[in-house]
C-alpha positions as CSV (number, residue, x, y, z in Angstrom):
1,X,-7.5,128.6,49.8
2,X,-5.5,132.0,48.3
3,X,-1.7,132.9,48.8
4,X,-3.1,136.1,50.7
5,X,-5.5,134.2,52.9
6,X,-2.9,131.4,53.4
7,X,-0.3,134.0,54.4
8,X,-2.9,135.9,56.9
9,X,-3.8,132.5,58.6
10,X,0.1,131.9,59.0
11,X,1.0,135.2,60.2
12,X,-2.4,135.1,62.9
13,X,-1.3,131.6,64.1
14,X,2.1,133.7,65.1
15,X,0.6,136.1,67.0
16,X,-1.6,133.4,68.7
17,X,1.4,131.4,69.9
18,X,3.5,134.2,70.9
19,X,5.8,133.2,68.2
20,X,5.4,136.5,65.9
21,X,9.1,138.1,65.5
22,X,9.5,142.1,64.6
23,X,12.6,144.3,63.8
24,X,13.5,146.7,66.2
25,X,14.8,149.7,64.4
26,X,17.5,151.5,66.3
27,X,19.4,154.5,65.6
28,X,23.2,154.9,65.6
29,X,26.4,152.8,66.6
30,X,26.3,149.0,67.6
31,X,27.1,149.7,71.5
32,X,25.6,148.9,75.0
33,X,23.1,151.9,75.0
34,X,21.1,152.0,72.0
35,X,18.2,154.5,70.8
36,X,15.1,153.5,69.8
37,X,11.7,155.2,69.4
38,X,13.1,158.3,71.0
39,X,14.6,156.6,74.2
40,X,17.9,154.9,75.1
41,X,17.7,151.1,76.3
42,X,20.5,149.7,77.8
43,X,21.1,146.8,75.4
44,X,21.9,143.0,76.2
45,X,21.3,141.3,73.0
46,X,24.0,142.0,70.7
47,X,27.0,139.8,69.8
48,X,29.5,142.1,69.5
49,X,31.3,140.2,72.0
50,X,34.3,142.5,72.3
51,X,32.9,145.8,71.8
52,X,34.6,146.4,68.5
53,X,31.3,147.0,66.1
54,X,31.7,150.7,66.3
55,X,36.0,150.9,67.1
56,X,37.2,154.1,65.6
57,X,40.0,152.3,64.4
58,X,37.9,150.1,62.5
59,X,36.0,152.8,61.3
60,X,39.2,154.5,60.1
61,X,40.3,151.5,58.5
62,X,37.3,151.0,56.8
63,X,37.2,154.7,55.3
64,X,40.8,154.3,54.1
65,X,39.8,150.9,52.4
66,X,37.0,152.3,50.9
67,X,38.8,155.1,49.6
68,X,41.4,152.5,47.8
69,X,38.8,149.8,46.6
70,X,35.4,151.5,46.4
71,X,32.0,150.0,47.5
72,X,31.2,146.7,46.6
73,X,33.3,143.6,45.1
74,X,31.2,143.6,41.9
75,X,31.2,140.0,41.2
76,X,31.8,136.6,42.8
77,X,35.4,135.7,44.2
78,X,36.2,133.0,41.0
79,X,34.7,135.8,38.4
80,X,36.4,139.1,39.2
81,X,35.4,139.8,42.9
82,X,38.6,138.6,44.6
83,X,40.9,141.7,45.9
84,X,44.2,141.7,47.5
85,X,42.0,142.6,50.8
86,X,40.3,139.3,50.4
87,X,43.4,137.4,49.8
88,X,45.2,139.3,53.0
89,X,42.3,138.4,55.0
90,X,42.4,134.7,54.1
91,X,46.0,134.6,55.0
92,X,45.4,136.4,58.2
93,X,42.8,133.9,59.1
94,X,44.9,131.3,57.9
95,X,47.3,132.6,60.4
96,X,45.0,133.1,63.4
97,X,43.7,129.5,63.3
98,X,46.8,127.9,62.8
99,X,45.6,126.0,59.6
100,X,47.2,126.1,56.1
101,X,44.5,127.8,54.4
102,X,41.0,129.9,55.1
103,X,38.1,130.7,52.7
104,X,35.9,133.6,53.0
105,X,32.4,133.2,52.6
106,X,29.7,135.9,52.7
107,X,27.8,134.6,56.0
108,X,28.0,132.1,58.4
109,X,24.9,130.3,56.9
110,X,26.3,129.9,53.4
111,X,29.8,128.6,55.2
112,X,28.1,126.3,57.2
113,X,25.4,125.2,54.3
114,X,28.1,125.3,51.4
115,X,30.6,123.0,53.5
116,X,28.6,120.7,54.4
117,X,26.6,120.0,51.3
118,X,30.1,119.9,49.4
119,X,31.6,117.2,51.3
120,X,28.5,115.1,52.2
121,X,26.3,112.9,49.7
122,X,23.7,110.0,49.6
123,X,26.1,107.3,50.7
124,X,27.3,109.4,53.8
125,X,25.8,110.0,57.6
126,X,26.0,113.2,59.3
127,X,26.4,112.9,63.3
128,X,24.6,116.3,64.7
129,X,24.2,117.6,68.0
130,X,20.4,118.3,68.9
131,X,20.8,121.8,69.8
132,X,23.2,123.0,66.5
133,X,22.4,126.2,64.4
134,X,20.1,125.9,62.1
135,X,22.6,126.6,59.4
136,X,24.2,123.5,60.6
137,X,20.8,121.5,60.4
138,X,19.8,123.0,57.2
139,X,23.2,122.0,55.6
140,X,22.9,118.4,56.6
141,X,19.5,118.1,55.1
142,X,20.4,119.6,52.0
143,X,23.3,117.1,51.4
144,X,20.9,114.2,51.5
145,X,23.3,112.3,53.6
146,X,21.8,110.4,56.4
147,X,21.8,112.7,59.3
148,X,21.4,111.1,62.9
149,X,21.4,113.7,65.7
150,X,22.2,112.8,69.3
151,X,21.2,114.3,72.8
152,X,22.8,117.7,73.6
153,X,26.5,117.2,74.4
154,X,25.8,113.4,74.9
155,X,29.0,111.5,74.2
156,X,27.6,108.2,74.5
157,X,24.7,108.6,72.4
158,X,26.9,110.1,69.4
159,X,29.2,106.8,70.0
160,X,26.5,104.4,69.7
161,X,25.1,105.8,66.6
162,X,28.7,105.9,65.0
163,X,29.3,102.3,65.9
164,X,26.0,101.5,64.3
165,X,27.0,103.2,61.1
166,X,27.8,101.6,57.9
167,X,28.2,105.1,55.7
168,X,31.0,105.5,53.4
169,X,32.1,108.6,55.1
170,X,30.8,110.1,58.6
171,X,30.8,113.8,59.7
172,X,30.4,114.7,62.8
173,X,29.4,118.4,63.3
174,X,28.6,120.7,66.4
175,X,28.6,124.2,67.2
176,X,31.7,125.1,69.4
177,X,29.8,127.7,71.8
178,X,25.9,127.1,71.6
179,X,24.4,130.5,70.6
180,X,21.4,130.0,72.5
181,X,22.4,128.1,75.7
182,X,26.3,129.4,75.8
183,X,27.8,125.9,76.8
184,X,30.8,124.9,75.2
185,X,30.9,121.5,73.1
186,X,33.4,118.7,74.5
187,X,36.0,119.1,71.7
188,X,38.1,116.8,73.5
189,X,35.8,114.0,73.4
190,X,34.7,114.8,70.0
191,X,38.1,114.3,68.7
192,X,38.9,111.4,70.3
193,X,35.6,109.8,68.9
194,X,36.1,111.3,65.6
195,X,39.2,109.4,65.5
196,X,38.4,106.3,66.9
197,X,35.6,105.9,64.3
198,X,37.4,107.0,61.3
199,X,35.0,110.4,61.2
200,X,35.3,113.5,59.9
201,X,34.8,116.4,62.2
202,X,33.7,119.9,61.9
203,X,33.1,122.7,64.3
204,X,31.2,125.9,64.0
205,X,33.0,128.3,66.6
206,X,31.1,131.4,65.4
207,X,30.8,132.5,69.1
208,X,33.8,131.1,70.5
209,X,36.1,132.9,68.0
210,X,37.5,136.2,69.5
211,X,36.2,135.1,73.3
212,X,37.3,131.7,74.1
213,X,41.6,131.6,74.8
214,X,44.3,133.2,75.9
215,X,44.0,135.3,72.5
216,X,40.8,134.6,71.5
217,X,41.4,132.0,69.2
218,X,38.4,130.1,70.2
219,X,37.9,126.2,71.1
220,X,40.6,124.4,70.5
221,X,43.1,126.9,72.5
222,X,40.2,126.9,75.4
223,X,40.8,123.2,75.7
224,X,44.5,123.6,74.9
225,X,44.2,120.7,72.2
226,X,47.0,120.9,69.2
227,X,46.3,123.1,66.5
228,X,44.7,121.3,63.8
229,X,42.4,119.1,66.0
230,X,39.3,120.1,64.0
231,X,40.1,119.6,60.5
232,X,37.2,121.5,59.5
233,X,36.6,124.7,61.3
234,X,34.3,127.5,60.8
235,X,33.9,131.1,62.0
236,X,32.1,134.2,61.8
237,X,33.5,138.1,61.5
238,X,30.5,139.7,62.4
239,X,30.3,138.6,66.0
240,X,33.3,139.0,68.4
241,X,35.5,140.7,65.1
242,X,32.8,143.3,64.9
243,X,32.4,143.5,61.3
244,X,30.8,140.9,58.8
245,X,31.3,137.7,56.8
246,X,32.6,134.1,57.6
247,X,35.4,131.8,57.0
248,X,36.0,128.5,57.0
249,X,39.9,127.3,57.9
250,X,41.4,124.2,57.3
251,X,43.7,121.9,54.9
252,X,45.2,123.0,51.6
253,X,43.4,120.5,50.1
254,X,40.5,121.0,51.7
255,X,40.0,124.9,50.6
256,X,41.0,123.8,47.2
257,X,38.0,121.5,47.3
258,X,35.6,123.7,48.8
259,X,36.8,125.9,46.2
260,X,35.6,123.9,43.3
261,X,32.5,122.6,44.8
262,X,30.8,125.0,47.7
263,X,27.8,126.5,45.8
264,X,27.3,129.2,48.1
265,X,31.0,130.3,47.7
266,X,31.1,130.0,43.8
267,X,27.5,131.6,42.9
268,X,27.7,134.6,45.2
269,X,29.3,138.0,45.3
270,X,32.1,138.8,47.3
271,X,32.3,140.4,50.4
272,X,33.1,144.4,50.1
273,X,36.9,144.5,50.0
274,X,37.0,147.3,52.3
275,X,35.1,144.9,54.8
276,X,37.9,142.1,54.4
277,X,40.4,145.2,54.9
278,X,38.4,146.3,58.1
279,X,38.4,142.3,59.6
280,X,42.3,142.2,59.4
281,X,42.5,145.2,61.8
282,X,40.0,143.9,64.1
283,X,41.9,140.9,64.4
284,X,45.1,142.3,65.5
285,X,43.1,144.4,68.1
286,X,41.2,141.0,69.2
287,X,44.4,139.4,69.8
288,X,46.8,142.0,71.5
289,X,43.9,143.7,73.7
290,X,43.4,141.1,76.1
291,X,41.5,143.0,78.8
292,X,38.2,142.8,76.7
293,X,38.2,139.2,77.3
294,X,39.0,139.8,80.7
295,X,36.3,142.2,81.2
296,X,34.0,139.8,79.4
297,X,34.8,137.3,82.2
298,X,34.6,139.8,85.0
299,X,31.2,140.8,83.6
300,X,29.9,137.3,83.3
301,X,31.1,136.1,87.1
302,X,29.6,139.1,88.7
303,X,26.3,138.3,86.5
304,X,26.1,134.7,87.8
305,X,27.0,135.8,91.3
306,X,24.5,138.3,91.5
307,X,21.8,136.2,89.8
308,X,22.6,133.1,92.6
309,X,22.0,135.6,95.1
310,X,18.7,137.0,93.8
311,X,17.5,133.4,93.1
312,X,17.5,134.2,89.3
313,X,17.8,130.4,87.4
314,X,20.1,130.5,84.6
315,X,21.3,128.1,82.2
316,X,24.9,126.6,82.9
317,X,27.5,129.1,80.8
318,X,30.9,130.6,81.2
319,X,30.5,132.6,77.9
320,X,29.0,135.9,77.1
321,X,25.6,133.9,76.5
322,X,23.3,134.2,79.5
323,X,20.0,132.4,79.5
324,X,17.4,132.8,81.5
325,X,14.7,129.6,81.0
326,X,11.2,130.5,81.6
327,X,9.6,127.5,78.9
328,X,6.2,129.2,77.8
329,X,6.9,131.5,74.5
330,X,4.4,134.0,76.1
331,X,6.4,134.1,79.4
332,X,9.5,134.7,77.7
333,X,8.0,137.7,75.2
334,X,6.1,139.0,78.4
335,X,9.3,139.3,80.5
336,X,11.3,141.0,77.8
337,X,8.6,143.5,77.1
338,X,8.4,144.4,80.9
339,X,12.2,144.7,80.8
340,X,12.0,147.4,78.0
341,X,9.5,149.3,80.0
342,X,12.3,149.4,82.5
343,X,14.9,150.3,79.4
344,X,16.3,147.3,79.1
345,X,16.5,145.3,75.8
346,X,17.0,141.4,76.3
347,X,15.4,139.0,73.7
348,X,12.7,136.6,74.2
349,X,14.2,133.7,72.3
350,X,11.1,131.1,71.4
351,X,10.6,128.0,69.2
352,X,11.6,127.2,66.3
353,X,14.7,128.8,67.4
354,X,15.1,126.6,70.6
355,X,13.1,123.4,71.4
356,X,9.4,123.5,72.3
357,X,8.9,124.2,75.8
358,X,12.2,125.9,76.1
359,X,12.0,129.5,75.5
360,X,14.0,131.6,77.5
361,X,15.4,135.3,77.4
362,X,19.0,135.3,75.9
363,X,21.3,137.6,77.6
364,X,24.5,138.5,75.9
365,X,27.5,140.7,77.1
366,X,30.1,143.0,75.3
367,X,33.7,144.2,76.6
368,X,31.9,147.6,76.6
369,X,29.3,146.8,79.1
370,X,30.0,148.2,83.2
371,X,29.3,146.2,86.2
372,X,26.7,149.2,86.8
373,X,25.2,147.7,83.6
374,X,25.3,144.3,84.8
375,X,23.7,145.4,88.5
376,X,20.6,147.5,86.2
377,X,20.0,144.3,84.4
378,X,19.8,142.0,87.7
379,X,17.6,144.5,89.2
380,X,15.2,144.3,86.7
381,X,15.3,140.8,86.3
382,X,14.3,140.6,90.1
383,X,11.5,143.0,89.5
384,X,10.2,141.3,86.1
385,X,10.7,137.2,86.8
386,X,7.8,137.3,90.2
387,X,5.6,139.0,88.1
388,X,5.7,136.9,85.0
389,X,5.9,133.7,87.5
390,X,2.8,135.6,89.6
391,X,0.7,135.6,86.1
392,X,1.5,132.3,85.1
393,X,-0.3,130.5,88.1
């Protein structure tokens, strides 16, 4: 079979299985109302949790720093791409997380893959939550370590696997806030098990930073654990902080080791320095403007209360990620399309992003949403979901 024919079959099968994906091109800045195909939509599908992606102060910081640093960094960090802006951001991230050092990566995917493959090898074992983000899954597979997956947030299952392991090194790895379900990992139990079985602990807190904790410092603050309870802490900058990039925070020796061995750090161009400088400004806003997290909680509580009244089934979550489980991929896609007809953008999440038979609508809130926006969403869901259920009979 020719390559062209194989690819046509692949795409055709995606359509048949209701798994075909395409980009929706919108105009203008990231905000609750997006313009697409000459129509305004109320959007509930962005990870811009604090509403900083289009903040005028960040635009000003970006413009000012661009005048000084230009556009691109021009090289990898270890060649000639590391500027004072990058250095200042790494220092600010270390202070923000309470760690000795932090290391910038160009994306969260690269941070996870680079860190896991740098630390683990054939004689080692990785213990991973079944609902971990794809970047954690891929990092584990690429490391060539033995991979043991435990049922979602099942600490008894994890302990059984740890008890059986004879690996040289053991790494427990989990999302902090699970990106498709919105629930939070049981961090106190993970910390205790890591200590009991002499395992290392790595948490990807991409969806927790900026959102959880009084100052947005993430899952450790959420559980009021001592700073440093998580030795290997990963975060991203393109969600709550509104910019782009990622980082790993930890001890001095961890960061030094990653600089020497993490291939996705060594062999890629550094972030544009103007983005690094802008993120420093975003960090300050995220920590000091607590009204953003308070607004998020108001929106979440209002939505969940309204959904309960309307008998809209939600996945358990107290974070800005709210899921409506529909099971069938075609049903999720149809619900998303019907909502779009009503001016509401809500993404249908389908396999392989989530396990088979767990397709859902993934609703996300931003601090820039208003209660009236949530009411419009609830009204749309109350109209659309019965239509989907009716057609599925």
